[in-house]
N, C-alpha and C positions, 0 to 999 in steps of 0.2 A: 215472916217465913218465907216469903221468896229469895229475900237475902241469903238466908242458911242455907236454903235449897241450891242455890248457884254456889255457895262456897264448897259444899258436898260434893258438887259435880266436878269443879276445878280440881279438888285435893288429888283426888285418882292419877289425872293427867299430870301434874306436876311430879307424883310420885314415880310416875313410869319413866319420865324423862331424867329423874335423878337415876335411875336404875339401869339406863343405857351405859352399854360399855364404853370406856374412851380408847382412842386409838394407839396403838404401841408405838414408843421413840425409837427408832433405828439406835443400833449401838454405835454406829459411827458419827451419831449428831454431834457428840462431844467433842470430837476431831476435827469438826469442820469448821473453818474461820466464815465467821457470819459477817454479812453487808459487804460481801465480795462477788465481784459478776460470775467469778468460776472458780470456787475453793477447792475443787478437785483436781485441777491443774496446778495449783497453786502448792498443793502438798506434795504432788509426784516431783516439780520443781526441786522441793527442800530435800527430797529423797534424794535424788539425782546428786544436790550440791553435797549431802553428807557421804553420799559413796564415792564423790571425787575427792574431797577431802581426807577421807579415811585411805584411799588408795594413796593418795600424794602422801600422807604421813608413813604409811608402811613402807614405800618405796624410800623415803628418806632415812628411815631409821635402820633398812638393810643396807643402804648404801653406806652409812656412816659405821654400822658393823663389820661391814664386810671389808673396808677401806682403810678405817683408823682403828678399831677396837679390837677384830678378830685377831689372834696370832696366826701366821700362817702356818700351814700343814708342813711336813719334812719335806715331802716332794717339792711343795711351792716354793719353800725358802731355798732347796738346791735348784731349782729353775733360776730365781732370782739372782743367785749366788754365781751360776754361770755366766748369766747376762751380763752380770757386772764385770767380770773379770775377761769379757771380752765374746761371750757366744760359744756355743758348742760348735758351729760352723766353723768359726776363725779357729780353733783350736784342731778340730779334725783334719783342715787343709795344711797343718806343720806337718811335714814329712820329715825334716831333719833339721840338726841345727847344733849349737854348742853353747855352753857357757862356762863361766869360771868361779868355782865357790873357794872362798879363803876361808879358813876357819882359825880362829885365835883361841886358846884354851888359858883360862885365869884361876890362881889360887883364890883360897877365901878372903884373901886381904886384899885383893885386884890386883897382884903382880902377874902380868902375863908370863906362861911357862912355854908356851910353842904357837908355831903359825904354820900352816899347811896351806898350799895351794894347789887345787885339783882342777884340770880343766875336763868337762866331760862332753864327747862327742855321741849324738845320739841318732838313731835312724828308725823311722817305723815303719814295719814289714807285715806283710800277712800272717808271718809266722809268729810273731812279736815283736818285741824292742830289743834292739842292737844296742849296745854300749862299749864305749872305749873311755879308760880314764887315764889321763897323763897326771903324775903327781911328781912333787921332789921331797926324797925321803929326809931322815935326820941328817944323814951322813951328806946332804947336798947332790945326791945322783937321780935322773931323770928314771921315772918307772913309769912303764906303760902295761895295764892289762886289760885285756878283752876276749873275746870268744868267736870262734868260727865252728864252722861245720865239723872240725877235728877236734873241738873240745875248747876249755880254757888255755890262753897263754899269758906268758908276762915276758917282758924284757927290763933290764937295769942297764944303763948306760948302754943300749942298744945291744945287749948279748944276752941270749935266753937265761931264763931266771924260773923258780919254782912259782906259779901263779899262788896258790894257796898262802905260801908264806911271805911272799911279796903283797898280798894283800893284809894279810895279818899284821905284818910290820907297818904298815899304813894306817892301822885300827878299823880297816873297812870288812872285818869278818865278827858275827857275833859268835855265841857260845853254844848255839846249837848243833848237834851232829849233825844236820841237814844243812849247813851252812855251806855256800859257796862262795869262791872269790868274787864274785858279782854282786853277792848279798848287798853290802851295804851301799853300793852304787845305784843298784836299782830301786831300793826304798829310798834314796835320796832322789832319784826322778819320779818314783811316785807319789813322793809329798811334793815336789815340784810342781806335778801336774793337777794340784789340788786347785780349783774343787770340779774339775772335769770329770775327774774319776769317780766322782761320787753317783755319775749317771751310769754307771757300769751294772750289768746285770748281777743280781743278788744283793746289792745295797739294800739297807732298811734306814731310812733315816726316820728322826723323830724329834719335833721341836721341844724342849723342856725349859721350865721355868728357872729363872737364874735365882730369884729368890729361895729356890729349894737349896741351892748350894751353900746357903748360910749354916745348913745343917751338919756341913763337913766339919770336921777337927783343923782344917787349914783351907786358907782363903786363895782359891782358885783366879778371884779375879783381881790379885795384887799385880801391880807391874803392867795391869791394862790400861794402854792409854786411849780411854774413851770417854767421852763427855757425858753417853747416858748409858742405861743397865744393857746388855749385850743381848742379843739373841743367842739362844744355846742350841746347836746341832748334836743331837747324839747321834752315831752311825754305829751299826752293826750288819752281820751277813746272814745269809741264810746258811744253814748247818754246811751245805754240800759246797759252798763258795769260800767260806773263811771263819775264823775264830777271834781275829781281833776286835777291840772297839776302838772308836775315835769319839772326840768331843772335840767341837769347833764353838769358838767364841766369835761372833760375828756382828760387825756394826751396823745397827739398825737402819741409819741413813744411806751408807755406801753399800751395804751388803758384802763386805771384804772381810776375809779371814783376820782377825788379830790375835788369835790365839789358837793353837792346837794341842790336844790332849793324846796323845797315844797309848793305849792300853796292851800291850803285846804278851799274847798268853806263852809262857814258856814250855820245853818239854816236858817239865813237871807239873803242869797245869796251874800255875800261879801267875797271876797278872803282875806286870812290871810298867808303873806308868812314867810317862815322860812328859814335859810340858816344855813347850816352845812357843815362845812371843813372836810375833810377825807384824813388821812394822815396815817402813822406807817403801810404800807401795808406789810402783811405776809403771808405766805401758812400755813394752817393746812391742813390735812388729804386730800389733793389734791385741796384745795379751798383757792383762794388767795381773802383776804379781806382786809378792813382799820380797824386797831386795835383801832383808836384814832379817834373819832368825836368832833368837837370844833363848839362852836357857841362865835361870840364877841360882846362886846357892841360897841355902834356908835363910842366911843373914841379910840378904838381899843384894849382894855383888854379884856381877856377871860370873857364869860359871865358862861358859864358850859362846862364841857368836860366829854365825856365817855370815859371809857378804857375799852378794852374787853381782858379777860384773862380766864385761865384754859378752854380752847377751846376744846373739843371734839367730833367731827362730825360722830364717828363710836361708840360711848355709848350707849348701847340697853337699852332703856327706856321702860318697859313694861307698857301696857295699864291700867293694873290694878292700874300703879302707879299715874293716876289720877284721882283715885277714892276717895272719902271722907272717913275718918276714921270712924268705925263702933263704937257702944256702945254711941253715943251722940243724944240728941233732936235737929236735924237741922231745926226744925220748929220754934223754939225760935230764932234761930240764924237770920233767914232771916225776 
């Protein structure tokens, strides 16, 4: 009886102990590293290490994308092209100079039909560009065409000549009703000034994908002497500046122009494409430019070729050199 009494007395005590609530386990218990002197510090170190690794990978990815993968924007490519050609400061420091341009024309069989040698004299002024062109016509006579404060003037064998007729006889006037005797010579100098003219106000440069050119019914990359796919720069203008369009094929390594496509909008609203391949790049007086421009027939034969020689970008040309000779009746000539 005594034993049974003792058992009954102990049973409630045991039941009471079993009903006592257990202590709650912290939610961070599973994250803690056991058997270490300071697990919280270790977790913080690992978080810092992960953050540093993530930042390093992010920076490396951005660097690779920015410098090796992402194509440059239009403005970025223009800047690189200008720097490769000598820099805008070097170009702006040129005030006057001269160069000789020789044009050879061939038929579709490759036979040379004609040769024309022209010497350009230029001077940059606050009012604009002054140009004088000396050339030899088909009859072997020297022709000079320029413009002064009184207007256009020309001479043939040192005698007054009609500037429009003289320019047209040399093939230096277009078919536009607004064309002037200096039309072709100014366009020639404008192209000679590339890529520096791409920094002018109103220019809209845009980088295109060369693979998209495969959709055309002709191959614009034909005759292009490049080992890798070129960068393609399309250029247009804001409406108040111009309506012509240009396309430049640029060497991705040197950033030099190797082909120029010019889309001139005629008086009738149609675009007339013109392809010119640039080669033989040389540096003269700090400016790097192509010394040979070539156009091709559809069969791959050379149509015409311009070569540049006797280039001087530091030769001083005085403003009076563009004035017409004195002692002639220029009214009759015009």
